[in-house]
N, C-alpha and C positions, 0 to 999 in steps of 0.2 A: 620763224620768229613771231612775226605779230597777228599771226593765227595763233600762234600759243598765246598772247597777250590779249588779242580780242576775248576769248573765248575763257579768263579766268572771272574770277566770283565776284574780286575788287577791284579788277578791272571793269567788268559790266555795271557794280553800283554804283561806282566814280561817277562813270560816263551817265547813267540813265540817273544823279544827282543832279549837274553841271543839264541835263536834258527840260529839267524840271523845273530848277533854275530861270532855267531862259525859257521858260514859260509862266513863269510868274511872272520878272521882270515885261512880260509882254501882257500881260494882265490887270498890270497894277499902272501901263500904256492904258488902255483900253479908261480906266478911272478919268481920265481926262477931257471924254466924248460924255455928250449927256445921253443919257438912255430914254430910249422911250419905245414904250412898255404900253401894245392896246391888249385893250378890253374889255367886252359888253355887256351889261346886266339892261334885262327893258322890266319894268314896273311902272302904274303911277300908285303912287300914298299920298295928290295929297292936291284938293282942289285949290290952295292960297297962292298967289303970284311972284310972292317971293319968299316961295320957299323953290321954287321950278329951277332959279339957279341954286340954289347950294352945295349939288353936287354937280353940279357944272365940267366937264371936259377943258375947261378952258384954268380951272384952279392947277387939276393931274397936269399939263402938261406943261403950263409955268414952271411949278415945283422941277421936273420932269428936267427940265431947260436949269435953270438956274444950277441948281444941287453942285458942277464944277467949276460953276463961281467959288460959292459959298467955302467951299473944299478946298483947296486950293490948294493951299497952306498941305495938311493932308493930303491932296495924293500929289504931291512935290518928295515928301517924308518918303511917304511909299513907292516911289519912283526909286529912291533913292538907297534903299531899303533893300529894295527887290534891287538893282543895278551893284551893292556889296554881296548878296547874296553869289551872285550872279559867279564874281571874284570868284570867291572864295570856293564856292565850287568847282572851279577852273583850274584856280592852283589844285586845288586836293584831288580833281583828274589827271592833274597833269605828275603830281608828287607820284598818284597810285601807278600808271604810266610806269614812269623812271623810278619807279623800286622794284615794279617786275619785270621792268627791263636789264634788270640788271642781278636780280633772281637768277629770269631763263638761259640771260646767258654765263651766267655764274656757275649754272649747273647740271 
């Protein structure tokens, strides 16, 4: 009977929704860590020394490292929302399994 439940489309949809909500929670957790993106470009546009550091990699690195500090409230809210969505998806999955189990046993 568990194989019958596993093959039901409503149970599969609820299971995949729960898996997606779980992964969204993991994504929300990653916003607490700084992102580091490595890019490369080349060229020389000016001979003025004050413009040499205007496109410095230092500014890009500092911006990426401090981003989680300034967005901490938004990151916490994003994580709370993702955890709540995950809990809702879990309850919906549980409800789908219980209802389909009842339908299978009554059939």
